C-alpha positions in Angstrom: 48.0 88.7 25.2 49.1 86.1 23.2 49.8 86.3 19.4 46.9 84.7 17.4 47.8 83.6 13.8 43.9 84.5 13.0 44.8 88.4 13.5 45.8 89.0 10.0 42.7 87.1 8.4 40.7 89.1 11.0 41.6 92.4 9.9 41.1 91.3 6.1 37.6 90.0 6.9 36.7 93.8 8.0 35.7 94.7 4.5 32.6 92.8 5.4 29.9 95.2 7.0 29.6 92.5 9.7 32.2 90.0 10.9 31.2 87.0 13.0 34.2 85.6 15.1 32.9 82.4 16.9 34.5 80.1 19.1 34.0 78.4 22.8 33.9 80.5 25.8 37.4 81.7 26.9 39.2 80.8 23.8 40.5 84.5 23.6 37.7 86.0 21.2 36.9 89.1 23.2 40.7 89.8 23.7 41.4 89.3 19.9 38.6 91.6 18.9 39.2 94.2 21.4 43.3 94.6 20.3 42.5 94.1 16.6 39.8 97.0 16.9 40.9 99.3 19.5 38.5 102.3 18.5 35.4 100.2 18.1 32.9 100.6 20.9 32.8 97.4 23.1 29.4 96.1 24.4 28.7 92.9 26.2 25.3 91.5 25.7 26.3 88.9 28.7 25.3 92.1 30.8 21.8 92.0 31.9 20.9 95.7 31.3 23.0 96.1 28.1 21.0 92.9 26.7 17.8 93.9 27.9 17.9 97.5 26.2 19.0 95.5 23.0 16.2 93.2 23.0 13.6 95.5 24.2 14.6 98.3 21.7 16.7 97.0 18.8 16.8 100.0 16.7 17.1 102.5 19.8 20.0 100.4 21.1 22.2 100.7 17.7 21.2 104.3 17.4 22.5 105.1 20.9 25.6 103.6 20.2 26.2 104.8 17.0 30.0 105.9 16.4 32.3 106.7 13.7 34.4 103.5 14.1 32.1 100.6 14.8 30.6 98.4 17.5 31.9 95.1 19.2 28.8 92.9 20.2 30.2 90.6 22.7 28.2 87.1 23.1 26.0 88.0 20.5 24.2 84.8 21.0 22.0 86.2 23.7 20.4 89.1 21.4 20.2 87.1 17.9 16.9 89.5 17.2 19.5 92.1 16.6 20.3 90.9 13.0 17.4 92.3 11.5 18.5 96.0 12.3 22.2 94.8 11.5 21.3 93.9 8.4 19.3 97.3 7.8 22.1 99.3 9.3 24.8 97.6 7.0 22.5 97.7 3.6 21.8 101.7 4.7 25.2 103.1 5.7 27.8 100.4 4.2 30.3 100.9 6.6 33.1 97.9 6.2 34.0 96.4 9.7 31.8 98.3 11.5 29.7 95.6 13.3 32.1 93.1 15.3 30.1 90.0 16.8 31.4 87.4 18.7 29.7 84.4 20.0 30.4 81.3 22.3 27.6 79.3 20.6 27.1 79.0 16.7 24.3 81.4 16.5 24.8 81.0 12.7 23.2 77.6 12.3 20.1 79.5 12.8 18.8 79.4 9.6 16.8 82.8 9.7 19.9 84.4 11.0 22.3 83.0 8.1 19.9 84.2 5.7 19.5 87.7 7.1 23.1 88.5 7.1 24.0 86.5 3.9 26.3 88.2 1.9 26.9 90.8 4.5 28.8 88.6 7.3 32.3 87.1 7.0 32.5 84.3 9.5 35.9 83.1 11.4 36.3 80.8 14.2 38.7 81.2 16.8 39.5 78.1 18.8 41.8 77.7 22.1 45.4 78.1 21.1 47.1 75.8 18.3 50.2 74.0 18.8 51.9 76.5 16.4 50.7 79.5 18.9 51.8 77.6 21.4 55.6 77.4 20.0 55.3 81.0 18.8 54.0 82.2 22.0 57.0 79.8 24.0 54.6 78.2 26.1 54.7 75.1 24.3 54.6 72.3 27.3 57.6 70.1 27.7 56.2 66.8 26.5 53.3 65.7 24.4 51.6 64.0 27.4 51.8 67.4 29.2 50.1 69.1 26.3 47.3 66.7 26.1 46.6 66.6 29.8 47.1 71.0 29.9 44.8 71.4 26.9 45.1 74.9 25.0 42.7 77.2 26.8 44.7 80.6 27.3 43.5 81.1 30.6 45.3 77.9 31.8 48.6 79.5 30.3 48.1 83.4 31.1 47.1 82.8 34.8 48.9 79.4 35.9 45.8 77.5 36.7 46.4 74.0 36.8 44.3 71.9 34.4 42.6 70.0 37.6 41.4 73.7 38.8 40.4 75.0 35.7 38.3 72.4 33.7 36.0 71.1 36.1 34.9 74.8 36.7 34.9 75.2 33.1 32.5 72.3 32.4 30.3 73.1 35.2 29.8 76.7 34.1 29.1 75.8 30.7 26.5 73.3 31.9 24.7 76.0 33.9 25.0 78.9 32.0 24.7 77.4 28.5 23.3 74.1 28.4 20.5 75.0 31.1 19.3 77.1 28.5 18.5 74.7 25.8 17.8 71.5 28.1 15.3 70.8 30.8 17.1 71.8 34.2 16.1 68.5 35.5 18.2 66.8 32.9 21.5 68.7 33.5 23.0 65.9 35.8 22.1 63.2 32.7 23.8 65.9 30.2 26.8 65.7 32.1 26.8 62.0 32.0 26.2 62.3 28.5 29.3 64.5 27.6 31.2 62.0 29.6 30.6 59.3 28.1 31.3 61.0 24.5 34.7 61.6 26.1 34.9 57.9 26.4 34.5 57.3 22.8 37.3 59.8 21.2 38.2 58.8 18.1 35.4 56.2 17.8 32.5 55.9 15.3 29.5 58.0 16.7 26.8 55.5 17.6 24.0 57.5 18.9 21.9 54.9 19.8 24.2 53.4 21.9 25.4 56.7 23.4 21.6 57.1 24.0 21.4 53.9 25.7 24.2 54.0 27.8 22.9 57.4 29.1 19.1 56.4 29.6 17.9 58.7 26.8 15.9 58.4 23.5 18.1 58.5 20.5 16.3 61.7 19.2 17.5 63.4 22.6 20.9 62.3 21.9 21.2 63.5 18.7 19.7 67.2 19.7 22.4 66.9 22.6 25.3 66.1 20.2 24.0 69.0 18.4 24.2 71.4 21.1 27.6 70.2 22.0 28.8 70.9 18.3 27.1 74.4 18.3 28.9 75.4 21.4 32.4 74.3 20.1 32.9 71.2 22.9 33.0 68.3 19.9 33.2 67.9 16.4 32.4 65.2 14.3 34.8 63.9 11.5 32.6 62.9 8.2 33.9 59.9 6.2 35.7 60.6 3.1 33.8 59.8 0.1 36.1 57.9 -2.3 35.3 54.6 -2.4 37.4 52.9 -5.2 34.5 50.5 -5.6 34.6 49.7 -1.8 31.4 50.0 0.5 32.3 52.7 3.1 31.5 53.3 6.7 29.0 56.2 6.9 29.1 56.9 10.5 30.8 60.0 11.8 33.8 59.8 14.2 33.5 62.0 17.5 36.3 64.2 18.6 36.5 67.0 21.0 37.9 70.7 20.4 40.2 70.4 23.7 42.0 67.3 25.1 42.5 68.9 28.3 38.6 69.2 28.9 38.2 65.7 27.7 40.8 64.3 30.3 38.7 66.2 33.1 35.5 64.4 31.5 37.8 61.2 31.7 39.0 62.1 35.4 42.4 62.0 34.4 44.5 63.9 37.0 47.8 64.1 35.8 50.1 63.8 32.6 51.9 60.8 34.3 48.0 58.9 34.7 47.4 59.9 31.2 50.6 58.1 29.9 49.3 54.5 31.7 45.8 55.4 30.3 44.2 53.2 27.7 43.0 56.8 26.4 46.6 57.7 25.7 46.2 56.8 22.0 42.7 58.2 21.0 43.7 61.6 23.1 47.0 61.8 20.8 44.9 61.3 17.5 42.6 63.7 19.0 45.3 66.3 19.6 46.6 65.9 16.4 43.1 65.9 14.4 41.8 69.0 16.5 45.0 71.0 15.6 44.6 70.4 11.8 41.1 72.0 12.4 42.6 74.9 14.2 45.3 75.4 11.5 42.3 75.3 8.5 40.6 78.0 11.0 43.7 80.3 11.6 44.1 80.5 7.9 40.5 81.4 7.4 39.7 78.3 5.4 37.2 76.1 6.2 38.3 72.5 7.7 38.4 69.9 5.1 39.2 66.7 7.2 38.2 63.3 6.8 38.8 59.6 7.9 38.5 56.7 5.5 37.4 53.3 6.4 35.9 50.2 4.2 33.4 48.3 5.8 34.3 44.5 4.8 38.0 44.6 5.1 38.4 47.4 7.9 41.2 49.2 6.3 41.2 52.5 7.7 43.2 56.0 7.4 42.9 58.2 10.5 42.8 61.6 8.6 42.6 62.5 4.9 43.2 66.0 4.0 41.3 67.1 0.9 43.1 70.0 -0.8 40.6 69.9 -3.5 43.1 68.7 -6.4 44.7 66.3 -4.3 44.4 64.4 -0.9 47.0 63.6 1.7 46.2 60.6 3.9 47.6 61.0 7.4 48.3 58.2 9.8 48.7 59.1 13.7 50.4 56.9 16.1 51.1 57.5 19.8 54.4 56.0 20.2 57.8 57.5 20.1 59.0 55.0 17.7 57.7 54.1 14.2 56.7 50.6 14.0 57.0 48.6 10.8 53.6 48.0 10.2 52.4 51.7 11.1 52.4 52.4 7.5 49.5 49.4 6.7 46.7 51.9 6.2 48.5 54.4 4.2 50.1 51.5 1.8 46.6 50.2 1.3 45.2 53.8 0.4 47.7 54.5 -1.9 47.6 51.3 -3.9 44.0 51.7 -4.2 44.1 55.3 -5.1 47.2 55.7 -7.2 48.7 58.3 -4.9 52.7 58.7 -4.3 54.0 57.7 -1.1 55.5 60.8 -0.9 52.1 62.7 -0.5 51.4 60.3 2.6 52.1 61.4 6.6 52.8 59.6 9.7 52.5 61.7 12.5 53.7 60.2 15.7 54.9 61.0 19.6 58.5 61.4 18.6 60.5 64.5 17.3 62.6 63.1 14.2 61.6 63.9 10.8 62.2 60.7 8.4 61.5 60.5 4.8 60.5 56.6 4.1 59.7 54.7 1.0 55.9 54.4 2.4 55.8 57.8 3.2 56.9 61.1 5.6 57.3 60.6 9.1 56.7 63.7 10.9 57.1 64.5 14.7 54.1 66.0 16.6 55.6 69.5 16.9 56.5 69.6 13.5 52.9 68.8 12.2 52.0 72.1 13.6 52.0 73.9 10.1 51.4 71.3 8.2 48.4 72.6 6.5 49.9 75.7 5.6 52.9 73.7 3.6 50.6 71.5 1.6 
């Protein structure tokens, strides 16, 4: 098992009667909860017999598996009706950390479930390995292009899979198992095409109408499919930052994938070498850094506070704004291994508008050397792996 940065926070969250650990399939949720709570009884709702019992007789199911330590309910999205009975048990017996729920779909987006567990559940997200975790476990690939191409799923590093072996089967099984339950089976081929088109728009404004037209589906269907991809931790949408400084701002969200290995597979990039020659290299590098920021927030037990900033008329942009409440930190992301003289243009403009200090600005690039410049801090891609914690 790889050491995971979320372990400490997960133990702290066991003061809640219910702990929900959410994240994509194969991100390491099951391994983490079993190792963190070894005395809990483990029950997988992916098992048909276990699931049937839980759905047909929820009260009897919980009574049958009653024990002094607690219960891990793996793949909880298959039996969300259990929440009503879990609520009653939690209120009646008041046992901290008794119920540990894992899910590869964000079942808590369901309003009824959220309301039934309100005040009783601590929610955490476990995503694929962060750059910091790769470094700590001494499995960081040799180059940033290797990292982008490999992606960060633990299984790839545990079992020595090639990305070209792991990710096509991952995508196929995701569509067959998860999406087929939510989308008309006749549309699964079209859905895969939709996901591929999303990969081609990494780092771009998410134009739902254009996506729908390119896929041959309606705009409402495209919105529904984007929601499915978000709920199952395949993509996330970055919101525009609200500070306008008397400027008209872009209101659309930007589209990113949680894992660049999956994105490369969808884009049919078959090696790190072909990635380096691809016009997707820059957007995928940007995706790598922004998704890692997302993981850093999650691993600290914090809600991700990531945005981008772009005005409408003059088309000035900052790739990422880290909103820490009392202070905002603008971040520009460049894939090159050298820092060009015009790389700070967006940061300079934003700092002038906001009255922020250049010392609170960051330029993350594809090289390794740290630099302190009059325009801001230059940070290599590896050294950005604990930036959120340092702010």
